[in-house]
N, C-alpha and C positions, 0 to 999 in steps of 0.2 A: 562486566563486557560493554565499552563503547562505542559502536564505531556514528561516522559521521557521512554525511553524502549532502554536499548540497547542490541538489539538483533536484528539477520540479516533480518526475514522476514518483517518482516514489511513494513525495507526498500526497499526489494525487489520487493516486491506485490505491494506497494503504490510507489513506482519508476518507475516500468515498465511500469504506469497504469498510475501515476501522468505525466510525460513526452510531450504525448498529448496532456495535457489540458491546459498544461501552458497562453496559447489565452484567455482562460476562465474563469483563476483566475481576481479578479477583482483588478485594481490597483491601487495605493495610494492616499485614501480617500474617498476613494468606500466604500458606505454601502453593508456588504453582506447581500445574503437573509437569507430566515426566523429568528430564536431565537434563543439564543442559549440553546443548547442540558442541559438536566434536567441530573444532578451531575448522577446516576443508568444509563442513558442512555450511557456515556462514561466512569463509569467500564465495564458495556459490554464490548464496544469496547477494552479498553483494555483488557481484560480476554481474543476477540478472536485475536485480536493485538497479544498476548506474544504465544496462539497455534500458531497462524500462524507463527510466528517468530521458536518455536522449531520443526515443520516440516522443514522449509527451512534449516535452521543448521543440518538437520536428510537429508538434500537430498532429504525430501519424495517430489518427483512431483505431487503425488495424496492428499497430505495433505494439501498442499500449495494452489493447487486449490480446494480445498473443500472451500474455501473461496471467490470464485470469481464468480456468480452467472451464470448460462448456456449463460443468455442472457447478459451476459456482454457485452457492447458495448459504448469504446469511441475512435470513428471516428480514423487514421485504427485500433483499438485494437482492437481484440475481442480474447475471453476467448483462441482460440486455439492459437492466439499466442502469449498470453502469455505460453501455454505452451511449443513454439517451445521454444523461451528466457527461461523459467525455463530449460531446455532439453541441451541448449549451454552453459547455467553460471555455470551445473554440471558437463558438458566435460571439462571447460577449467581448473576449478578452486577446490582442495581440501579439502578449506573451506571458507566459507561466513561469514563474521560480518558487522553489520546492527547498526545501531546505530539511530535513528526515537522517533522525537518531535509531539508530535501531539500540533501545533498549536492553529488552534482554531476548534471547534465544533458542527453544527448549526447544528436546527429541519427545514427542507422545506415539508412541506406535510411530507407523510408518508417514507423519506430520509432523511439520512443522511451527510451530506456535511462536511467531516474530511477535512483542510488545515495541512498538515505537513511539516516538512524538515527534508531531513536526508541524510545520504550516508553510502553508502557501500565500505567495499571491501573485496577483495580475493589473494587466492595467491594463484596462478596459479602452476599447475598441474606438476609432473617433475622438473619443477624449483627451487619453493621455495618464486618465488618472490610476493611481496605481493604489490597490487595495486590497486588503485578507479577506480570503475565498475559504481556507479552510485550516482549523487550526484541531491539536486535538493533541493530548498530553499518556500515554505508557496502555493504548489502545494493543489489544488484541488483535491479532490473524493471523491463519492459518493456512499453508501453505504444505505440495505434495508434490512428488513426481509427479509427470504423466508422459511419458513415452520419451525418458531421461530427462525431462526439461522443469523446472519450479516452475511452479503456478499457484497461484492464491483458487483458494481452493471454496474458502468463509468458513466459520462456526454451524458447524450441520449438526449437531446432539438435541 
């Protein structure tokens, strides 16, 4: 099942976090952990993703980070490192656009493993030139419910 969201934050948040997880991604032919997520969970994640993307497009640092757990860790990336990356991006680009496709969503205990593919493009401030910012394919990210809200948690194995 594939879902496409054409907006910037999901790509940014997932892309910032997905890069360090590439080594953890299953290789071709490898059985993915867990079981396919129920439709209701996928819909909830899509809503959270849409909201995060809206906040990203608005360059709302706090809004973007509200979708990331305070306990986020994907060695060496933490929530504080994501905050710094957002600040740099928001300073460099006056507009950001992204396209993200959720390739697979799997339940692994109380966590959801989301595999996504996406691209982020930005328009450089003062120059007006568009350029690619991030790109990834079938990269994993881990999310879980915290206080009734889905947040990115990181791969903490």
